[in-house]
Every structure is written in C-alpha cells, then in structure tokens.
C-alpha positions in Angstrom: 127.9 105.5 83.3 125.2 105.8 86.0 124.8 102.5 87.9 121.4 101.4 89.2 122.7 100.0 92.5 119.4 98.3 93.4 119.2 96.3 90.2 123.0 95.6 90.1 122.9 94.3 93.6 119.8 92.2 93.0 121.4 90.7 89.9 124.6 89.9 91.9 123.1 88.2 95.0 119.7 86.9 93.6 116.2 86.9 95.0 116.8 84.2 97.6 119.5 86.2 99.4 117.4 89.3 99.4 114.4 87.4 100.8 116.7 85.8 103.5 117.5 89.3 104.8 114.2 90.9 104.1 115.7 93.5 101.8 113.4 96.0 100.1 115.2 99.1 98.8 114.2 102.7 99.6 113.1 105.1 96.8 115.4 108.1 96.7 112.4 110.5 96.9 111.2 108.8 100.1 114.7 108.8 101.6 115.0 112.5 100.9 111.7 113.3 102.5 112.5 111.3 105.6 116.0 112.7 106.1 114.7 116.3 105.7 112.0 115.7 108.2 114.2 114.3 110.9 116.9 117.0 110.5 114.2 119.6 111.3 115.0 118.5 114.9 118.0 120.8 114.6 120.4 118.0 115.7 123.0 117.3 113.0 123.3 113.6 113.3 121.5 110.5 111.9 121.6 106.9 112.7 120.4 104.2 110.3 119.9 100.7 111.9 119.6 98.9 108.5 122.0 100.6 106.1 121.4 98.4 103.0 122.5 100.3 99.9 122.8 103.6 101.8 119.7 105.4 100.5 119.5 107.7 103.5 123.2 108.4 103.5 123.0 109.3 99.8 120.2 111.7 100.6 122.4 113.7 102.9 125.8 113.0 101.3 126.1 116.6 100.0 125.7 118.0 103.5 129.1 117.7 105.2 127.9 119.0 108.5 125.7 116.0 109.2 127.2 113.1 111.2 125.9 109.7 109.8 126.4 106.3 111.5 124.8 103.0 110.6 124.4 99.3 111.3 124.0 96.5 108.8 123.8 92.8 109.4 124.5 91.5 105.8 128.2 91.4 104.8 127.3 90.9 101.1 125.4 94.1 100.8 128.0 96.0 102.7 130.8 94.7 100.5 128.8 95.6 97.4 128.3 99.2 98.7 131.9 99.6 99.6 133.0 98.3 96.2 131.5 101.5 94.7 132.3 103.8 97.6 136.0 103.1 98.3 136.8 106.8 99.1 133.9 107.3 101.6 134.8 107.3 105.2 131.6 106.3 106.9 131.1 104.5 110.2 129.1 101.4 109.5 129.0 98.6 112.0 128.4 95.1 110.7 126.1 93.8 113.4 122.6 92.6 114.1 120.7 95.6 115.3 118.2 93.6 117.3 121.0 92.1 119.4 122.9 95.4 120.0 121.8 97.4 123.0 123.0 100.3 125.1 123.1 103.3 122.8 120.9 106.4 122.3 120.5 108.4 119.1 119.5 112.0 118.3 117.7 111.2 115.0 116.8 107.8 113.5 115.8 106.9 109.9 115.2 103.4 108.8 113.8 101.1 106.2 114.0 97.9 108.3 114.2 94.4 107.0 110.8 92.8 106.5 110.2 89.1 107.3 108.1 87.1 109.6 109.7 86.4 113.0 108.9 82.7 112.5 111.6 82.7 109.8 114.1 84.8 111.8 117.2 83.1 113.1 117.8 83.5 116.8 114.4 85.0 117.6 114.3 83.4 121.1 117.4 85.3 122.1 115.9 88.5 120.7 112.6 87.9 122.6 114.6 87.5 125.9 116.5 90.7 125.3 113.4 92.7 124.6 111.8 91.4 127.8 115.0 92.1 129.8 115.7 95.5 128.4 112.3 96.9 127.7 110.1 94.8 129.9 107.9 93.7 127.0 107.0 90.4 125.5 107.0 90.2 121.7 104.4 88.1 120.0 105.7 85.3 117.8 103.6 86.8 115.0 105.5 90.1 115.1 107.6 90.9 111.9 111.1 92.1 112.1 110.2 95.6 110.9 107.9 96.1 113.9 110.6 94.8 116.3 113.1 97.3 114.8 110.6 100.1 115.3 109.9 99.1 118.9 113.6 99.0 119.7 114.3 102.4 118.0 111.6 104.1 120.0 113.4 103.1 123.1 116.7 104.6 121.8 115.5 108.0 120.6 117.0 110.9 122.6 114.8 113.6 123.9 114.5 116.3 121.3 115.2 114.0 118.4 113.1 112.7 115.5 112.4 109.2 114.1 111.2 108.3 110.6 110.5 104.7 109.7 109.3 103.0 106.6 106.8 100.3 107.8 104.5 97.6 106.5 101.3 99.1 107.9 99.6 95.7 108.7 100.7 96.2 112.3 98.0 98.9 112.6 95.3 96.3 112.5 97.1 93.2 113.7 97.0 91.7 117.2 100.8 91.8 117.6 100.6 95.5 116.7 98.9 96.5 119.9 102.2 96.6 121.8 103.8 98.7 119.1 100.9 101.2 119.1 101.1 101.4 122.9 104.7 102.4 122.7 104.0 104.9 119.8 101.5 106.9 121.9 103.0 106.2 125.3 104.8 109.6 125.5 102.6 111.4 122.9 105.5 111.7 120.5 103.8 110.2 117.5 103.2 113.0 115.0 101.9 111.4 111.8 101.6 108.2 109.8 101.7 108.4 106.0 100.1 105.6 103.9 101.1 105.1 100.3 98.3 104.3 97.9 101.0 104.3 95.3 103.1 101.6 96.9 103.9 99.8 93.7 105.3 103.1 92.3 107.6 103.4 95.3 108.2 99.8 96.4 107.5 97.6 93.4 108.5 94.4 95.2 106.3 94.8 98.3 103.3 92.6 98.9 101.9 94.6 101.8 100.7 98.1 102.4 103.5 100.5 103.2 103.8 103.8 105.0 106.0 106.1 107.0 105.8 106.6 110.8 107.0 110.0 112.1 107.9 110.5 115.7 109.1 113.7 117.4 110.5 113.5 120.9 110.9 117.3 121.4 107.4 117.7 122.9 104.1 116.0 123.4 101.6 116.1 120.6 97.9 116.4 121.3 96.9 114.9 117.9 98.2 112.3 115.4 97.7 113.0 111.7 96.9 110.3 109.2 97.9 111.2 105.6 97.4 109.3 102.4 99.7 109.8 99.4 98.2 108.8 96.1 101.2 109.9 94.0 104.8 110.0 95.0 105.0 113.6 93.8 102.6 114.5 96.7 105.0 113.2 99.4 107.1 116.3 99.8 104.1 118.5 100.5 101.8 116.1 102.2 102.4 117.2 105.8 101.5 120.8 104.8 98.1 119.7 103.5 95.0 118.7 105.5 95.4 115.2 106.8 92.9 112.4 106.0 92.2 112.3 109.7 93.5 114.2 112.7 92.8 112.1 115.8 93.4 113.3 119.4 96.2 111.2 120.9 94.0 110.5 123.9 91.4 109.0 121.6 93.8 106.6 119.9 93.4 103.2 121.6 96.1 100.5 120.8 93.5 97.7 120.8 91.5 99.3 118.0 92.2 99.0 114.3 94.0 102.1 113.0 93.9 101.5 109.3 90.4 102.9 109.4 91.9 106.4 109.9 93.2 106.3 106.3 89.7 105.8 104.9 87.9 108.8 103.4 85.0 108.4 105.8 85.0 106.8 109.2 82.7 104.0 110.0 80.8 105.0 113.0 78.5 102.7 114.9 76.4 102.3 118.0 78.8 100.1 120.1 76.1 99.4 122.7 74.4 97.3 120.0 77.5 95.3 119.2 79.7 92.4 120.6 82.8 90.7 119.4 82.2 87.9 117.0 83.7 85.4 119.4 80.5 85.8 121.4 78.9 83.4 118.9 81.9 81.2 117.9 85.3 81.5 116.2 86.9 81.5 112.8 89.9 79.4 112.2 92.1 79.0 109.1 91.3 76.2 106.7 93.3 73.0 106.4 97.0 73.5 105.6 98.3 70.4 103.8 101.9 71.5 103.1 101.7 69.9 99.7 98.3 70.6 97.9 99.5 68.9 94.7 99.9 65.6 96.6 96.9 65.8 99.0 94.2 67.0 96.6 92.8 65.4 93.4 89.6 64.7 91.6 87.4 61.7 92.1 88.5 60.0 88.9 92.2 60.4 89.8 91.8 58.9 93.3 89.8 56.0 91.8 92.6 55.5 89.2 95.1 55.3 92.1 93.0 52.6 93.9 92.2 54.8 96.9 89.0 54.0 98.8 86.2 56.4 99.4 86.8 56.4 103.1 90.4 57.6 102.6 89.3 60.9 101.0 87.3 63.9 102.3 85.2 66.4 100.5 87.1 69.7 100.4 87.1 73.0 98.7 90.6 73.6 97.4 90.3 76.9 95.6 88.3 80.0 96.4 87.0 80.1 92.8 85.2 76.8 93.2 82.4 78.6 95.1 80.7 81.3 93.0 77.5 82.1 95.0 76.9 83.2 98.6 75.1 80.0 99.5 76.9 76.7 98.8 74.7 73.6 98.9 75.5 69.9 98.9 74.2 69.7 95.3 76.7 72.5 94.4 79.5 70.4 95.7 78.2 67.3 94.0 78.2 69.1 90.7 81.9 70.1 91.2 82.7 66.5 92.0 80.8 65.1 89.0 82.7 67.6 86.8 85.9 66.0 88.0 87.0 69.1 89.8 89.9 68.8 92.3 87.6 68.8 95.4 88.8 65.7 97.4 91.4 65.5 100.1 93.6 62.5 100.7 93.3 61.6 104.4 93.6 57.8 105.2 92.4 56.8 108.6 93.3 53.5 110.2 94.6 50.7 108.0 95.5 52.1 104.6 94.5 50.3 101.4 97.0 49.0 99.0 96.4 51.9 96.7 96.8 54.4 99.6 100.1 52.7 100.7 101.5 52.9 97.2 100.4 56.6 96.9 102.1 57.3 100.2 105.3 55.7 98.9 105.2 57.7 95.7 104.8 60.9 97.9 107.9 59.9 99.9 109.8 59.3 96.7 108.9 62.8 95.6 110.0 64.2 98.9 106.6 65.5 100.1 107.2 64.1 103.6 110.1 66.5 104.0 108.1 69.6 103.5 108.0 72.2 106.3 104.5 71.1 107.5 104.5 67.5 106.6 107.8 66.6 108.4 106.2 67.9 111.7 103.2 65.6 111.4 102.8 62.0 112.5 102.1 60.4 110.2 103.1 63.0 107.6 100.2 62.1 105.3 97.5 62.6 107.9 95.4 65.8 107.2 94.4 68.1 109.9 91.1 67.2 111.6 88.3 69.7 110.9 84.5 69.7 110.9 82.5 71.3 108.0 82.1 75.1 108.8 78.6 76.6 108.2 80.2 79.9 107.4 83.3 80.4 105.1 85.0 83.7 104.6 87.6 84.3 101.9 91.1 85.0 103.2 92.1 87.4 100.4 89.9 89.9 98.5 89.9 92.9 96.3 86.9 95.2 96.4 84.9 93.1 98.8 85.2 89.9 100.7 83.4 86.6 100.0 81.2 85.3 102.7 79.6 81.9 102.1 76.8 80.1 103.9 78.1 76.5 103.6 75.3 74.0 103.6 77.5 71.1 102.3 79.7 68.6 104.1 82.8 70.0 102.4 85.8 71.2 104.4 88.1 73.9 103.0 91.8 74.5 102.5 93.4 77.8 103.5 91.6 79.8 100.8 88.8 80.2 103.3 88.6 80.7 107.1 85.9 78.5 108.6 83.5 79.6 111.4 82.5 77.1 114.1 79.7 78.3 116.3 79.5 77.7 120.0 76.4 76.2 121.5 75.0 79.7 121.9 75.8 80.7 118.3 74.4 77.7 116.5 70.9 79.3 116.4 72.3 82.5 114.8 74.2 81.2 111.9 71.8 82.6 109.3 71.7 85.9 111.1 75.5 86.2 111.1 75.6 85.2 107.5 73.0 87.9 106.5 74.8 90.5 108.6 78.3 89.7 107.1 76.7 89.9 103.7 74.9 93.2 104.4 76.2 96.7 103.6 76.5 97.5 107.4 78.4 94.3 108.1 80.8 94.9 105.3 81.6 98.4 106.5 82.2 97.2 110.1 84.2 94.1 109.1 86.4 96.3 106.8 87.9 97.7 110.0 89.4 94.3 110.7 91.1 93.9 107.3 94.8 94.0 106.8 95.8 96.1 103.8 98.4 94.6 101.4 100.0 95.9 98.2 98.1 96.3 95.0 94.7 96.9 96.8 94.8 93.4 98.2 92.9 92.9 101.5 93.5 90.0 103.9 91.7 88.7 107.0 93.3 86.7 109.8 91.2 84.6 112.1 92.0 86.5 115.3 91.1 89.8 113.5 87.8 88.3 112.5 87.0 87.0 115.9 87.3 90.4 117.5 85.3 92.1 114.7 82.0 93.7 115.8 78.7 92.0 115.2 75.1 92.7 116.5 74.0 91.6 119.9 71.4 88.8 120.0 68.8 91.4 120.8 69.3 93.0 117.3 69.1 89.6 115.6 66.0 88.7 117.6 64.2 91.7 116.3 64.3 90.1 112.8 61.5 87.5 112.5 62.5 83.9 111.6 60.2 84.1 108.6 62.0 87.1 107.3 65.4 85.4 107.8 64.2 82.3 105.9 62.8 84.3 103.1 66.0 86.3 102.8 68.0 83.0 102.6 65.7 81.7 99.9 66.0 84.9 97.9 69.8 84.8 98.0 69.7 81.1 97.1 67.7 82.0 94.0 70.2 84.6 92.9 68.7 87.6 94.5 70.1 90.1 97.0 69.4 90.8 100.7 65.9 92.3 101.1 65.9 96.0 102.0 64.1 95.3 105.2 67.0 93.2 106.4 69.5 95.8 105.2 67.6 98.5 107.2 67.7 96.4 110.3 71.5 96.3 110.3 71.9 99.9 109.1 70.4 101.0 112.3 73.6 100.1 114.2 75.5 102.6 112.1 75.4 106.3 113.1 74.9 108.3 109.9 
C-alpha cells in the first residue's frame, strides 16, 4: 500500500501543530526540479535546513553518490519520518537552524517554515545572533522563511547553488529590502520563479509562492523572472524566455520586484511623481481584538441600555460600502437598516448598561484576547479620526478606493488616509488619481500578492507608492475636479479629461 505521508502526518498531528511550526509540504515535482538544479553545480552534496517529511531527500534517494545532510527542529515530524524509514542511515540533526551557526555548505535546498516572526519563540535571541554574525538588523515584520534564506545565503560555499521555496511577498515588503540587498550583493542571484498555479502545488498556502535560485560559481549580469502557469511547465521553464530579464545593476532593493512578473512593465515619468507620504499617511483601521463584542447595530446597543455617547459610527465590513463616494446619508441608511455599524467605546463614567455589558464580556473571556489583554482598560477602542480616504486591504481584480464624506471610522477592512496640513487641499485630487487607470497601474506595484489571486496592501507600502506632484494636480482646474466628483457621486465614471491628465505621467 502506498502511503500519502503528507496526509498521514497531518491527520496524526493536526492543523494546530503544523501551524505552530509553519509546515507546508513540498510537491515532489518541485522538489525534483530544485534538486536537479542545485546538483548542476557539480558538487555531490546537499544540505536541507528544514527537513520536514524529506521531500528533497526522496528526490535524490536513488542517487547513492550524493551526500545529504539536514536539520529539523520538530521532533514529532522527525519521529514520524523515521517510523517509515527505519533502515535509512541519514544524518539529520534535530536543531533550530536559526540558532545554529558556523558551518558552510556546497549546495542548499529548502522549503523553510513559514510564520510571522511576531509568533516565533525566541526571536530576540535570533535577532541578536543575526546582528552579531552577519552585521544586519532584522525587522520584526520579517517572516521565518526570509530569515532562513538570509542565513543560508551567508552559508553557501563558493561554487555551490541554492534553491529556496519562498513566499514572494518579501519582494514588495519593507522588510524584504534587506533580503534583496543580500540576494544581489555578490551578483549570484540567477532567477526567481513565480507560481501562478500555487494552489495546484501548495494547496494550503495563503500567499504567493515561488523559487529563488542562487549560483555562487560566478557573477551574473542579469536576473531572470519566470512565471509558471502550470506545474508541467516547471521542468522546462528556465529554458524558455523569461517574463523579464533585468540587469543586476538595475535591480534596486528598495523597489518592488513583483512588477517583474507582470506581462507588461508599468513605466512612468518619475520626475512627475512623489511618495504618497508627501501628502499624508495611510494607517490600518481599528483593531478591536473581538469584533463580535465591540460591534453591533443601533437597536442592539439600545436594547443593552448603552448610551449614544458610548458608541461610535464605524464601518465594520468592506461590503458595507458599495460606491466610490460614501456620504453621511449613506451611513445613515446603513444605520437605519440596523446594520452592524456602531462600535462600543465608552469614554469616562460608563452607564449602568455599559458596565453590565463589560461584565458580560469579561464572563465570556473577551478581556483575555491577545489585543484586549494589552489595553487599559481592555474595552477602550483605539482612538481614530474619520479618514477622508479609505482603501480596501484585500482585493481581487482591483482595489476599492473610497472618498469618505461621513463621520464613520473603519475597522481593519480598510486602511485610512490622514492628510497632513499640506495634503488637506488635495484630497479630491488624490482620490481621483487613485481611482484612475494610471493610478491603479502605479499603485499595483505596491501590492503584495497572495494565493488564489488575492492582493493585499500594507500601510507602509501605500505610503511609499508614487503619486503626482502638486504641479500635476494644480494643472487640473478646481471646476473639473468638482464636476468629476459629482459625476462619480451620481454613478458615473471619471471623465476622460481627468484620465488623460494622469495618463501623461505614464510613458507609453
């Protein structure tokens, strides 16, 4: 009987254990491709820093001439593998790779654990070791996979090869700048392969996935960016024309690299553009830590005896806003329809109804949630001001940009833009730009790509996105801006004259 080790192991340990160790298993076709590529270095040895269920070892198990060594932190997955491979004499060290230093390797293949560093035990010690050993400071937003890659790059021997399965969000993220610096520091980066078929290869992932290929035998003048739409294409993909072939000298770590997988580059006249933070900043919406407790409809809060000054107008779901311009009357309609658009936030002396509601929340354990237990008092919502621009955090096929003319706040379904004193006069201009075709093309460079065609924005990525200088905005008359706003409010689209004004910053 043929055993599906991935499924058998998952059934044995459960999803919680796998999540704790960030375990996502390697497809045999991907493992075979990676092993074959690194062995083209001519050096008959491979090191795997995250052995897991041994996909890379299985890919070379018929080749006795290859030396294979590995590390694995999780004793349960090691015991499971050994239970079915009792006769295999293989050097596997049970250890935390991120805390083990001092060795160099000829070839490295890895599918590293994927989890946020905020959830990683002992991360402060790891940060100190990276600073001591490599002279780099890791951002707290870095994920474990990126830390694995960074460490392995420092341990690759001259003449060897490295192949890493990676969540590709680091190519657009702020924390990824350091990783990209190290990837091109010695001009060893050969190619990055992005899977458009990630669900076929990694059905459990929730982020975009790819393979990073590094060859330390010689410097490379270019880096190839390949896209694989079907797993059957993987084996031959490096022999085909890449999606982009970028000179290494033209790859800047501070820029977003995901754009290089797009069919057509977005080119623009940078002399006409500035970072968005020139006008103000986006920040995430209110994180309550327990939406089911903090949000309710007007009738529900009245039923609980909670006063009007103990609740705040708040958009709690992205779907509550359906048009690009959201007015106070739009919010009032939601409220009158008894939608869940109010946020519990008592200020000062709580009413009897509020005190009873707080007690009921404590009885239900809401005060012990991750966010609430770190707030004083736990039931006090974050302080925010209404944002004149809201931008949807997640999207498929195009983001939502909202001109918010109401006094409603927002939960984390939207990022909110707060203009500085300079930017207050350009809110409508920014809105029209972000709604325009040109704005959407340029803002797409700041997206993070996740699995199943899901795109995500982070506030810091938005704040460094490119927008027109004030001189470009000032060329559009106030009358045209007002007429465009009125047209959109009535259900129309951006007038072509406005579209053309912004299209001029793109180089066709």
